[in-house]
N, CA, C, O and the ligand as a Tripos MOL2 file, in Angstrom:
@<TRIPOS>MOLECULE
protein
  285   283    72     0     0
PROTEIN
NO_CHARGES

@<TRIPOS>ATOM
      1 N           0.8490   -1.2100    0.0000 N.3       1 MET1
      2 CA          0.0000    0.0000    0.0000 C.3       1 MET1
      3 C           0.8760    1.2490    0.0000 C.2       1 MET1
      4 O           0.7470    2.1000    0.8800 O.2       1 MET1
      5 N           1.7340    1.3570   -0.9480 N.am      2 THR2
      6 CA          2.5900    2.5480   -0.9920 C.3       2 THR2
      7 C           2.1920    3.4870   -2.1250 C.2       2 THR2
      8 O           2.8480    4.5020   -2.3630 O.2       2 THR2
      9 N           1.1030    3.1370   -2.8250 N.am      3 ASP3
     10 CA          0.7220    3.9290   -3.9920 C.3       3 ASP3
     11 C           0.4490    5.3850   -3.6370 C.2       3 ASP3
     12 O           0.9400    6.2990   -4.2990 O.2       3 ASP3
     13 N          -0.3460    5.5930   -2.5760 N.am      4 ASP4
     14 CA         -0.7200    6.9590   -2.2170 C.3       4 ASP4
     15 C           0.5070    7.7750   -1.8260 C.2       4 ASP4
     16 O           0.6420    8.9400   -2.2020 O.2       4 ASP4
     17 N           1.3980    7.1410   -1.0650 N.am      5 ALA5
     18 CA          2.6100    7.8330   -0.6300 C.3       5 ALA5
     19 C           3.4690    8.1890   -1.8320 C.2       5 ALA5
     20 O           4.0210    9.2860   -1.9150 O.2       5 ALA5
     21 N           3.5740    7.2430   -2.7670 N.am      6 ASP6
     22 CA          4.3760    7.5120   -3.9700 C.3       6 ASP6
     23 C           3.7930    8.6730   -4.7500 C.2       6 ASP6
     24 O           4.5130    9.5640   -5.2020 O.2       6 ASP6
     25 N           2.4800    8.6490   -4.8990 N.am      7 ARG7
     26 CA          1.8310    9.7110   -5.6670 C.3       7 ARG7
     27 C           2.0390   11.0670   -4.9970 C.2       7 ARG7
     28 O           2.3030   12.0650   -5.6670 O.2       7 ARG7
     29 N           1.9190   11.0940   -3.6830 N.am      8 ALA8
     30 CA          2.0990   12.3410   -2.9450 C.3       8 ALA8
     31 C           3.5130   12.8620   -3.1390 C.2       8 ALA8
     32 O           3.7350   14.0650   -3.2810 O.2       8 ALA8
     33 N           4.4670   11.9330   -3.1440 N.am      9 GLN9
     34 CA          5.8600   12.3220   -3.3060 C.3       9 GLN9
     35 C           6.0860   12.9080   -4.7050 C.2       9 GLN9
     36 O           6.7630   13.9240   -4.8620 O.2       9 GLN9
     37 N           5.5160   12.2630   -5.7010 N.am     10 ILE10
     38 CA          5.6550   12.7560   -7.0710 C.3      10 ILE10
     39 C           5.0190   14.1340   -7.1880 C.2      10 ILE10
     40 O           5.5890   15.0420   -7.7930 O.2      10 ILE10
     41 N           3.8310   14.2810   -6.6020 N.am     11 HIS11
     42 CA          3.1340   15.5650   -6.6600 C.3      11 HIS11
     43 C           3.9680   16.6530   -6.0050 C.2      11 HIS11
     44 O           4.0550   17.7730   -6.5090 O.2      11 HIS11
     45 N           4.5770   16.3140   -4.8800 N.am     12 GLU12
     46 CA          5.3970   17.2810   -4.1630 C.3      12 GLU12
     47 C           6.6000   17.6920   -5.0060 C.2      12 GLU12
     48 O           6.9700   18.8650   -5.0430 O.2      12 GLU12
     49 N           7.2050   16.7200   -5.6820 N.am     13 ALA13
     50 CA          8.3620   16.9990   -6.5250 C.3      13 ALA13
     51 C           7.9720   17.9230   -7.6720 C.2      13 ALA13
     52 O           8.7090   18.8480   -8.0130 O.2      13 ALA13
     53 N           6.8150   17.6660   -8.2600 N.am     14 GLU14
     54 CA          6.3560   18.5180   -9.3610 C.3      14 GLU14
     55 C           6.0880   19.9340   -8.8770 C.2      14 GLU14
     56 O           6.4460   20.9080   -9.5390 O.2      14 GLU14
     57 N           5.4570   20.0330   -7.7160 N.am     15 PHE15
     58 CA          5.1430   21.3390   -7.1460 C.3      15 PHE15
     59 C           6.4250   22.1140   -6.8870 C.2      15 PHE15
     60 O           6.5210   23.3060   -7.1810 O.2      15 PHE15
     61 N           7.4150   21.4110   -6.3280 N.am     16 LEU16
     62 CA          8.7000   22.0230   -6.0240 C.3      16 LEU16
     63 C           9.3800   22.4880   -7.3010 C.2      16 LEU16
     64 O           9.9200   23.5920   -7.3580 O.2      16 LEU16
     65 N           9.3520   21.6490   -8.3180 N.am     17 ALA17
     66 CA          9.9910   21.9820   -9.5960 C.3      17 ALA17
     67 C           9.3340   23.2230  -10.1930 C.2      17 ALA17
     68 O          10.0200   24.1230  -10.6780 O.2      17 ALA17
     69 N           8.0080   23.2680  -10.1540 N.am     18 ASN18
     70 CA          7.3000   24.4250  -10.7120 C.3      18 ASN18
     71 C           7.5850   25.6800   -9.9060 C.2      18 ASN18
     72 O           7.7110   26.7690  -10.4670 O.2      18 ASN18
     73 N           7.6880   25.5310   -8.5880 N.am     19 SER19
     74 CA          7.9740   26.6880   -7.7510 C.3      19 SER19
     75 C           9.3510   27.2320   -8.0510 C.2      19 SER19
     76 O           9.5410   28.4450   -8.1440 O.2      19 SER19
     77 N          10.3160   26.3380   -8.2020 N.am     20 LEU20
     78 CA         11.6870   26.7500   -8.4700 C.3      20 LEU20
     79 C          11.7890   27.4170   -9.8260 C.2      20 LEU20
     80 O          12.5150   28.3980   -9.9930 O.2      20 LEU20
     81 N          11.0600   26.8840  -10.7970 N.am     21 ALA21
     82 CA         11.1210   27.4420  -12.1460 C.3      21 ALA21
     83 C          10.3370   28.7450  -12.2210 C.2      21 ALA21
     84 O          10.5790   29.5700  -13.1020 O.2      21 ALA21
     85 N           9.4000   28.9290  -11.2990 N.am     22 GLY22
     86 CA          8.5770   30.1280  -11.3220 C.3      22 GLY22
     87 C           7.6950   30.1760  -12.5460 C.2      22 GLY22
     88 O           7.3320   31.2530  -13.0190 O.2      22 GLY22
     89 N           7.3500   29.0030  -13.0600 N.am     23 ALA23
     90 CA          6.5840   28.9680  -14.3070 C.3      23 ALA23
     91 C           5.4990   27.9070  -14.2260 C.2      23 ALA23
     92 O           5.6360   26.9000  -13.5320 O.2      23 ALA23
     93 N           4.4240   28.1580  -14.9490 N.am     24 LYS24
     94 CA          3.3540   27.1730  -15.0490 C.3      24 LYS24
     95 C           3.1220   26.8830  -16.5350 C.2      24 LYS24
     96 O           2.2510   27.4870  -17.1620 O.2      24 LYS24
     97 N           3.8970   25.9680  -17.0840 N.am     25 PRO25
     98 CA          3.8640   25.7120  -18.5340 C.3      25 PRO25
     99 C           2.4650   25.4240  -19.0560 C.2      25 PRO25
    100 O           2.1420   25.7670  -20.1940 O.2      25 PRO25
    101 N           1.6320   24.7950  -18.2310 N.am     26 ALA26
    102 CA          0.2990   24.4230  -18.7060 C.3      26 ALA26
    103 C          -0.5190   25.6610  -19.0740 C.2      26 ALA26
    104 O          -1.4350   25.5830  -19.8930 O.2      26 ALA26
    105 N          -0.1900   26.8010  -18.4690 N.am     27 ASP27
    106 CA         -0.9430   28.0210  -18.7400 C.3      27 ASP27
    107 C          -0.4110   28.7830  -19.9540 C.2      27 ASP27
    108 O          -1.0890   29.6550  -20.4970 O.2      27 ASP27
    109 N           0.8020   28.4470  -20.3690 N.am     28 GLY28
    110 CA          1.4360   29.1710  -21.4610 C.3      28 GLY28
    111 C           1.0810   28.5830  -22.8160 C.2      28 GLY28
    112 O           0.3280   27.6120  -22.9020 O.2      28 GLY28
    113 N           1.6210   29.1690  -23.8660 N.am     29 PRO29
    114 CA          1.3750   28.6620  -25.2150 C.3      29 PRO29
    115 C           2.1040   27.3460  -25.4480 C.2      29 PRO29
    116 O           3.0960   27.0550  -24.7810 O.2      29 PRO29
    117 N           1.6160   26.5630  -26.3820 N.am     30 ALA30
    118 CA          2.3170   25.3420  -26.7590 C.3      30 ALA30
    119 C           3.4710   25.7050  -27.6870 C.2      30 ALA30
    120 O           3.3920   26.6850  -28.4280 O.2      30 ALA30
    121 N           4.5440   24.9150  -27.6460 N.am     31 PRO31
    122 CA          5.6640   25.2020  -28.5580 C.3      31 PRO31
    123 C           5.2640   24.9220  -30.0010 C.2      31 PRO31
    124 O           4.3950   24.0890  -30.2600 O.2      31 PRO31
    125 N           5.8950   25.6130  -30.9290 N.am     32 VAL32
    126 CA          5.6960   25.2990  -32.3340 C.3      32 VAL32
    127 C           6.7770   24.2990  -32.7420 C.2      32 VAL32
    128 O           7.9370   24.4310  -32.3530 O.2      32 VAL32
    129 N           6.3890   23.3100  -33.5210 N.am     33 ILE33
    130 CA          7.3500   22.2900  -33.9390 C.3      33 ILE33
    131 C           7.8720   22.6450  -35.3310 C.2      33 ILE33
    132 O           7.1120   22.6760  -36.2990 O.2      33 ILE33
    133 N           9.1580   22.9090  -35.4190 N.am     34 ILE34
    134 CA          9.7930   23.2310  -36.6970 C.3      34 ILE34
    135 C          10.8440   22.1710  -36.9890 C.2      34 ILE34
    136 O          11.7960   22.0080  -36.2260 O.2      34 ILE34
    137 N          10.6720   21.4470  -38.0960 N.am     35 ASP35
    138 CA         11.5760   20.3460  -38.4500 C.3      35 ASP35
    139 C          11.7000   19.3390  -37.3030 C.2      35 ASP35
    140 O          12.7750   18.7880  -37.0650 O.2      35 ASP35
    141 N          10.5970   19.1070  -36.6020 N.am     36 GLY36
    142 CA         10.5950   18.1170  -35.5320 C.3      36 GLY36
    143 C          11.1870   18.6130  -34.2330 C.2      36 GLY36
    144 O          11.2910   17.8570  -33.2670 O.2      36 GLY36
    145 N          11.5820   19.8970  -34.2000 N.am     37 VAL37
    146 CA         12.1970   20.4560  -32.9950 C.3      37 VAL37
    147 C          11.2290   21.4320  -32.3430 C.2      37 VAL37
    148 O          10.7180   22.3240  -33.0200 O.2      37 VAL37
    149 N          10.9610   21.2920  -31.0460 N.am     38 PRO38
    150 CA         10.0900   22.2490  -30.3580 C.3      38 PRO38
    151 C          10.7340   23.6290  -30.3130 C.2      38 PRO38
    152 O          11.8610   23.7860  -29.8440 O.2      38 PRO38
    153 N          10.0100   24.6170  -30.8030 N.am     39 CYS39
    154 CA         10.5570   25.9690  -30.8440 C.3      39 CYS39
    155 C           9.6310   26.9410  -30.1220 C.2      39 CYS39
    156 O           8.4520   26.6590  -29.9110 O.2      39 CYS39
    157 N          10.1880   28.0880  -29.7490 N.am     40 CYS40
    158 CA          9.4630   29.1100  -29.0130 C.3      40 CYS40
    159 C           8.2600   29.6060  -29.8230 C.2      40 CYS40
    160 O           8.3780   29.8830  -31.0160 O.2      40 CYS40
    161 N           7.1190   29.7140  -29.1720 N.am     41 ALA41
    162 CA          5.8950   30.1470  -29.8480 C.3      41 ALA41
    163 C           5.9630   31.6310  -30.2120 C.2      41 ALA41
    164 O           5.2050   32.0930  -31.0650 O.2      41 ALA41
    165 N           6.8600   32.3750  -29.5740 N.am     42 GLU42
    166 CA          6.9720   33.8110  -29.8330 C.3      42 GLU42
    167 C           8.0200   34.1130  -30.9020 C.2      42 GLU42
    168 O           7.7100   34.7520  -31.9070 O.2      42 GLU42
    169 N           9.2510   33.6620  -30.6950 N.am     43 CYS43
    170 CA         10.3520   34.0560  -31.5790 C.3      43 CYS43
    171 C          10.8410   32.9020  -32.4440 C.2      43 CYS43
    172 O          11.7010   33.0950  -33.3040 O.2      43 CYS43
    173 N          10.3090   31.7160  -32.2300 N.am     44 GLU44
    174 CA         10.6220   30.5380  -33.0490 C.3      44 GLU44
    175 C          12.0770   30.1020  -32.9370 C.2      44 GLU44
    176 O          12.5730   29.4050  -33.8220 O.2      44 GLU44
    177 N          12.7730   30.4950  -31.8720 N.am     45 SER45
    178 CA         14.0980   29.9000  -31.6620 C.3      45 SER45
    179 C          13.9260   28.5640  -30.9480 C.2      45 SER45
    180 O          12.9450   28.3410  -30.2380 O.2      45 SER45
    181 N          14.8850   27.6960  -31.1500 N.am     46 GLU46
    182 CA         14.8050   26.3540  -30.5790 C.3      46 GLU46
    183 C          14.7940   26.4230  -29.0600 C.2      46 GLU46
    184 O          15.5790   27.1530  -28.4550 O.2      46 GLU46
    185 N          13.8940   25.6550  -28.4490 N.am     47 ILE47
    186 CA         13.8680   25.5800  -26.9940 C.3      47 ILE47
    187 C          14.8420   24.4830  -26.5670 C.2      47 ILE47
    188 O          14.7100   23.3420  -27.0100 O.2      47 ILE47
    189 N          15.8160   24.8070  -25.7170 N.am     48 PRO48
    190 CA         16.8300   23.8140  -25.3170 C.3      48 PRO48
    191 C          16.1760   22.5900  -24.6800 C.2      48 PRO48
    192 O          15.2530   22.7220  -23.8760 O.2      48 PRO48
    193 N          16.6590   21.3950  -25.0440 N.am     49 PRO49
    194 CA         16.0990   20.1600  -24.4830 C.3      49 PRO49
    195 C          16.0950   20.1470  -22.9570 C.2      49 PRO49
    196 O          15.1930   19.5780  -22.3410 O.2      49 PRO49
    197 N          17.0920   20.7660  -22.3530 N.am     50 ALA50
    198 CA         17.1650   20.8020  -20.8880 C.3      50 ALA50
    199 C          15.9870   21.5820  -20.3070 C.2      50 ALA50
    200 O          15.4580   21.2420  -19.2490 O.2      50 ALA50
    201 N          15.5880   22.6400  -21.0260 N.am     51 ARG51
    202 CA         14.4620   23.4550  -20.5690 C.3      51 ARG51
    203 C          13.1620   22.6520  -20.6730 C.2      51 ARG51
    204 O          12.3080   22.7170  -19.7900 O.2      51 ARG51
    205 N          13.0290   21.9000  -21.7600 N.am     52 ILE52
    206 CA         11.8340   21.0860  -21.9390 C.3      52 ILE52
    207 C          11.7920   19.9680  -20.9030 C.2      52 ILE52
    208 O          10.7280   19.6070  -20.4010 O.2      52 ILE52
    209 N          12.9640   19.4270  -20.5940 N.am     53 ALA53
    210 CA         13.0340   18.3680  -19.5810 C.3      53 ALA53
    211 C          12.6200   18.9030  -18.2190 C.2      53 ALA53
    212 O          11.9680   18.2110  -17.4370 O.2      53 ALA53
    213 N          13.0100   20.1550  -17.9460 N.am     54 ALA54
    214 CA         12.6890   20.7620  -16.6560 C.3      54 ALA54
    215 C          11.2220   21.1820  -16.6030 C.2      54 ALA54
    216 O          10.5880   21.1060  -15.5510 O.2      54 ALA54
    217 N          10.6810   21.6300  -17.7520 N.am     55 MET55
    218 CA          9.3010   22.1010  -17.8030 C.3      55 MET55
    219 C           8.5930   21.5180  -19.0260 C.2      55 MET55
    220 O           8.4290   22.1960  -20.0410 O.2      55 MET55
    221 N           8.1760   20.2580  -18.9190 N.am     56 PRO56
    222 CA          7.5130   19.6210  -20.0710 C.3      56 PRO56
    223 C           6.3290   20.4420  -20.5600 C.2      56 PRO56
    224 O           5.4860   20.8700  -19.7720 O.2      56 PRO56
    225 N           6.2760   20.6560  -21.8680 N.am     57 GLY57
    226 CA          5.1540   21.3960  -22.4390 C.3      57 GLY57
    227 C           5.4030   22.8830  -22.5460 C.2      57 GLY57
    228 O           4.5670   23.6180  -23.0710 O.2      57 GLY57
    229 N           6.5520   23.3400  -22.0510 N.am     58 VAL58
    230 CA          6.8480   24.7710  -22.1140 C.3      58 VAL58
    231 C           6.9290   25.2160  -23.5750 C.2      58 VAL58
    232 O           7.5210   24.5240  -24.4040 O.2      58 VAL58
    233 N           6.3410   26.3560  -23.8870 N.am     59 GLY59
    234 CA          6.2580   26.7910  -25.2800 C.3      59 GLY59
    235 C           7.0240   28.0610  -25.5740 C.2      59 GLY59
    236 O           6.9520   28.5870  -26.6850 O.2      59 GLY59
    237 N           7.7610   28.5630  -24.5890 N.am     60 LEU60
    238 CA          8.5150   29.7980  -24.7880 C.3      60 LEU60
    239 C           9.9740   29.5780  -24.4270 C.2      60 LEU60
    240 O          10.2900   28.7950  -23.5310 O.2      60 LEU60
    241 N          10.8660   30.2750  -25.1300 N.am     61 CYS61
    242 CA         12.2750   30.2340  -24.7620 C.3      61 CYS61
    243 C          12.4700   31.0820  -23.4960 C.2      61 CYS61
    244 O          11.5530   31.7720  -23.0500 O.2      61 CYS61
    245 N          13.6560   31.0170  -22.9410 N.am     62 VAL62
    246 CA         13.9280   31.7240  -21.6870 C.3      62 VAL62
    247 C          13.6880   33.2230  -21.8490 C.2      62 VAL62
    248 O          13.0630   33.8490  -20.9930 O.2      62 VAL62
    249 N          14.1830   33.7980  -22.9410 N.am     63 ALA63
    250 CA         14.0770   35.2430  -23.1590 C.3      63 ALA63
    251 C          12.6170   35.6780  -23.2280 C.2      63 ALA63
    252 O          12.2280   36.6600  -22.5950 O.2      63 ALA63
    253 N          11.7980   34.9400  -24.0040 N.am     64 CYS64
    254 CA         10.3910   35.3200  -24.1550 C.3      64 CYS64
    255 C           9.6200   35.0920  -22.8600 C.2      64 CYS64
    256 O           8.7190   35.8570  -22.5150 O.2      64 CYS64
    257 N           9.9870   34.0250  -22.1460 N.am     65 GLN65
    258 CA          9.3390   33.7630  -20.8640 C.3      65 GLN65
    259 C           9.5940   34.9150  -19.9000 C.2      65 GLN65
    260 O           8.6850   35.3670  -19.2030 O.2      65 GLN65
    261 N          10.8330   35.3840  -19.8660 N.am     66 GLN66
    262 CA         11.1910   36.4730  -18.9490 C.3      66 GLN66
    263 C          10.4770   37.7620  -19.3480 C.2      66 GLN66
    264 O          10.0280   38.5270  -18.4950 O.2      66 GLN66
    265 N          10.3810   37.9880  -20.6510 N.am     67 GLU67
    266 CA          9.6990   39.1870  -21.1310 C.3      67 GLU67
    267 C           8.2240   39.1490  -20.7120 C.2      67 GLU67
    268 O           7.6520   40.1520  -20.2870 O.2      67 GLU67
    269 N           7.6350   37.9650  -20.8460 N.am     68 LEU68
    270 CA          6.2340   37.7770  -20.4820 C.3      68 LEU68
    271 C           6.0200   38.0660  -19.0040 C.2      68 LEU68
    272 O           5.0480   38.7150  -18.6170 O.2      68 LEU68
    273 N           6.9600   37.5640  -18.1730 N.am     69 GLU69
    274 CA          6.8120   37.6890  -16.7260 C.3      69 GLU69
    275 C           7.1180   39.1070  -16.2450 C.2      69 GLU69
    276 O           6.6970   39.4930  -15.1550 O.2      69 GLU69
    277 N           7.8440   39.8820  -17.0440 N.am     70 SER70
    278 CA          8.2010   41.2340  -16.6240 C.3      70 SER70
    279 C           7.1060   42.2310  -16.9710 C.2      70 SER70
    280 O           7.1750   43.3950  -16.5750 O.2      70 SER70
    281 N           6.0990   41.7820  -17.7080 N.am     71 GLU71
    282 CA          5.0390   42.6990  -18.1000 C.3      71 GLU71
    283 C           4.1260   43.0430  -16.9280 C.2      71 GLU71
    284 O           3.1760   43.8090  -17.0890 O.2      71 GLU71
    285 ZN         11.3320   33.1090  -27.7140 Zn       72 ZN72
@<TRIPOS>BOND
     1     1     2 1
     2     2     3 1
     3     3     4 2
     4     3     5 am
     5     5     6 1
     6     6     7 1
     7     7     8 2
     8     7     9 am
     9     9    10 1
    10    10    11 1
    11    11    12 2
    12    11    13 am
    13    13    14 1
    14    14    15 1
    15    15    16 2
    16    15    17 am
    17    17    18 1
    18    18    19 1
    19    19    20 2
    20    19    21 am
    21    21    22 1
    22    22    23 1
    23    23    24 2
    24    23    25 am
    25    25    26 1
    26    26    27 1
    27    27    28 2
    28    27    29 am
    29    29    30 1
    30    30    31 1
    31    31    32 2
    32    31    33 am
    33    33    34 1
    34    34    35 1
    35    35    36 2
    36    35    37 am
    37    37    38 1
    38    38    39 1
    39    39    40 2
    40    39    41 am
    41    41    42 1
    42    42    43 1
    43    43    44 2
    44    43    45 am
    45    45    46 1
    46    46    47 1
    47    47    48 2
    48    47    49 am
    49    49    50 1
    50    50    51 1
    51    51    52 2
    52    51    53 am
    53    53    54 1
    54    54    55 1
    55    55    56 2
    56    55    57 am
    57    57    58 1
    58    58    59 1
    59    59    60 2
    60    59    61 am
    61    61    62 1
    62    62    63 1
    63    63    64 2
    64    63    65 am
    65    65    66 1
    66    66    67 1
    67    67    68 2
    68    67    69 am
    69    69    70 1
    70    70    71 1
    71    71    72 2
    72    71    73 am
    73    73    74 1
    74    74    75 1
    75    75    76 2
    76    75    77 am
    77    77    78 1
    78    78    79 1
    79    79    80 2
    80    79    81 am
    81    81    82 1
    82    82    83 1
    83    83    84 2
    84    83    85 am
    85    85    86 1
    86    86    87 1
    87    87    88 2
    88    87    89 am
    89    89    90 1
    90    90    91 1
    91    91    92 2
    92    91    93 am
    93    93    94 1
    94    94    95 1
    95    95    96 2
    96    95    97 am
    97    97    98 1
    98    98    99 1
    99    99   100 2
   100    99   101 am
   101   101   102 1
   102   102   103 1
   103   103   104 2
   104   103   105 am
   105   105   106 1
   106   106   107 1
   107   107   108 2
   108   107   109 am
   109   109   110 1
   110   110   111 1
   111   111   112 2
   112   111   113 am
   113   113   114 1
   114   114   115 1
   115   115   116 2
   116   115   117 am
   117   117   118 1
   118   118   119 1
   119   119   120 2
   120   119   121 am
   121   121   122 1
   122   122   123 1
   123   123   124 2
   124   123   125 am
   125   125   126 1
   126   126   127 1
   127   127   128 2
   128   127   129 am
   129   129   130 1
   130   130   131 1
   131   131   132 2
   132   131   133 am
   133   133   134 1
   134   134   135 1
   135   135   136 2
   136   135   137 am
   137   137   138 1
   138   138   139 1
   139   139   140 2
   140   139   141 am
   141   141   142 1
   142   142   143 1
   143   143   144 2
   144   143   145 am
   145   145   146 1
   146   146   147 1
   147   147   148 2
   148   147   149 am
   149   149   150 1
   150   150   151 1
   151   151   152 2
   152   151   153 am
   153   153   154 1
   154   154   155 1
   155   155   156 2
   156   155   157 am
   157   157   158 1
   158   158   159 1
   159   159   160 2
   160   159   161 am
   161   161   162 1
   162   162   163 1
   163   163   164 2
   164   163   165 am
   165   165   166 1
   166   166   167 1
   167   167   168 2
   168   167   169 am
   169   169   170 1
   170   170   171 1
   171   171   172 2
   172   171   173 am
   173   173   174 1
   174   174   175 1
   175   175   176 2
   176   175   177 am
   177   177   178 1
   178   178   179 1
   179   179   180 2
   180   179   181 am
   181   181   182 1
   182   182   183 1
   183   183   184 2
   184   183   185 am
   185   185   186 1
   186   186   187 1
   187   187   188 2
   188   187   189 am
   189   189   190 1
   190   190   191 1
   191   191   192 2
   192   191   193 am
   193   193   194 1
   194   194   195 1
   195   195   196 2
   196   195   197 am
   197   197   198 1
   198   198   199 1
   199   199   200 2
   200   199   201 am
   201   201   202 1
   202   202   203 1
   203   203   204 2
   204   203   205 am
   205   205   206 1
   206   206   207 1
   207   207   208 2
   208   207   209 am
   209   209   210 1
   210   210   211 1
   211   211   212 2
   212   211   213 am
   213   213   214 1
   214   214   215 1
   215   215   216 2
   216   215   217 am
   217   217   218 1
   218   218   219 1
   219   219   220 2
   220   219   221 am
   221   221   222 1
   222   222   223 1
   223   223   224 2
   224   223   225 am
   225   225   226 1
   226   226   227 1
   227   227   228 2
   228   227   229 am
   229   229   230 1
   230   230   231 1
   231   231   232 2
   232   231   233 am
   233   233   234 1
   234   234   235 1
   235   235   236 2
   236   235   237 am
   237   237   238 1
   238   238   239 1
   239   239   240 2
   240   239   241 am
   241   241   242 1
   242   242   243 1
   243   243   244 2
   244   243   245 am
   245   245   246 1
   246   246   247 1
   247   247   248 2
   248   247   249 am
   249   249   250 1
   250   250   251 1
   251   251   252 2
   252   251   253 am
   253   253   254 1
   254   254   255 1
   255   255   256 2
   256   255   257 am
   257   257   258 1
   258   258   259 1
   259   259   260 2
   260   259   261 am
   261   261   262 1
   262   262   263 1
   263   263   264 2
   264   263   265 am
   265   265   266 1
   266   266   267 1
   267   267   268 2
   268   267   269 am
   269   269   270 1
   270   270   271 1
   271   271   272 2
   272   271   273 am
   273   273   274 1
   274   274   275 1
   275   275   276 2
   276   275   277 am
   277   277   278 1
   278   278   279 1
   279   279   280 2
   280   279   281 am
   281   281   282 1
   282   282   283 1
   283   283   284 2
@<TRIPOS>SUBSTRUCTURE
     1 MET1         2 RESIDUE 1 A MET
     2 THR2         6 RESIDUE 1 A THR
     3 ASP3        10 RESIDUE 1 A ASP
     4 ASP4        14 RESIDUE 1 A ASP
     5 ALA5        18 RESIDUE 1 A ALA
     6 ASP6        22 RESIDUE 1 A ASP
     7 ARG7        26 RESIDUE 1 A ARG
     8 ALA8        30 RESIDUE 1 A ALA
     9 GLN9        34 RESIDUE 1 A GLN
    10 ILE10       38 RESIDUE 1 A ILE
    11 HIS11       42 RESIDUE 1 A HIS
    12 GLU12       46 RESIDUE 1 A GLU
    13 ALA13       50 RESIDUE 1 A ALA
    14 GLU14       54 RESIDUE 1 A GLU
    15 PHE15       58 RESIDUE 1 A PHE
    16 LEU16       62 RESIDUE 1 A LEU
    17 ALA17       66 RESIDUE 1 A ALA
    18 ASN18       70 RESIDUE 1 A ASN
    19 SER19       74 RESIDUE 1 A SER
    20 LEU20       78 RESIDUE 1 A LEU
    21 ALA21       82 RESIDUE 1 A ALA
    22 GLY22       86 RESIDUE 1 A GLY
    23 ALA23       90 RESIDUE 1 A ALA
    24 LYS24       94 RESIDUE 1 A LYS
    25 PRO25       98 RESIDUE 1 A PRO
    26 ALA26      102 RESIDUE 1 A ALA
    27 ASP27      106 RESIDUE 1 A ASP
    28 GLY28      110 RESIDUE 1 A GLY
    29 PRO29      114 RESIDUE 1 A PRO
    30 ALA30      118 RESIDUE 1 A ALA
    31 PRO31      122 RESIDUE 1 A PRO
    32 VAL32      126 RESIDUE 1 A VAL
    33 ILE33      130 RESIDUE 1 A ILE
    34 ILE34      134 RESIDUE 1 A ILE
    35 ASP35      138 RESIDUE 1 A ASP
    36 GLY36      142 RESIDUE 1 A GLY
    37 VAL37      146 RESIDUE 1 A VAL
    38 PRO38      150 RESIDUE 1 A PRO
    39 CYS39      154 RESIDUE 1 A CYS
    40 CYS40      158 RESIDUE 1 A CYS
    41 ALA41      162 RESIDUE 1 A ALA
    42 GLU42      166 RESIDUE 1 A GLU
    43 CYS43      170 RESIDUE 1 A CYS
    44 GLU44      174 RESIDUE 1 A GLU
    45 SER45      178 RESIDUE 1 A SER
    46 GLU46      182 RESIDUE 1 A GLU
    47 ILE47      186 RESIDUE 1 A ILE
    48 PRO48      190 RESIDUE 1 A PRO
    49 PRO49      194 RESIDUE 1 A PRO
    50 ALA50      198 RESIDUE 1 A ALA
    51 ARG51      202 RESIDUE 1 A ARG
    52 ILE52      206 RESIDUE 1 A ILE
    53 ALA53      210 RESIDUE 1 A ALA
    54 ALA54      214 RESIDUE 1 A ALA
    55 MET55      218 RESIDUE 1 A MET
    56 PRO56      222 RESIDUE 1 A PRO
    57 GLY57      226 RESIDUE 1 A GLY
    58 VAL58      230 RESIDUE 1 A VAL
    59 GLY59      234 RESIDUE 1 A GLY
    60 LEU60      238 RESIDUE 1 A LEU
    61 CYS61      242 RESIDUE 1 A CYS
    62 VAL62      246 RESIDUE 1 A VAL
    63 ALA63      250 RESIDUE 1 A ALA
    64 CYS64      254 RESIDUE 1 A CYS
    65 GLN65      258 RESIDUE 1 A GLN
    66 GLN66      262 RESIDUE 1 A GLN
    67 GLU67      266 RESIDUE 1 A GLU
    68 LEU68      270 RESIDUE 1 A LEU
    69 GLU69      274 RESIDUE 1 A GLU
    70 SER70      278 RESIDUE 1 A SER
    71 GLU71      282 RESIDUE 1 A GLU
    72 ZN72       285 GROUP 0 **** ****
C-alpha cells in the first residue's frame, strides 16, 4: 500500500519543480514544432532540451518567458 505515498511524493516533486522554475507551462502557449524540434511560440528559436526536460510542455524560450513575466 505505498501507492498513495508515492503519488504524494511525485506531486510534491512537481510542485517544487514548478515553484523553483517560477513557471506554469500548462498556462502558457504550446511550442511550435519546426523540423521536428520544439521551438518558441513567440520568436521561433529552438527551446533547449534541458528546458523542456525541466518544464515539459513549455512553449517559450527563456528570453520570451522572462519578457512575459516582466510585463
Ligand atoms: Zn522566444
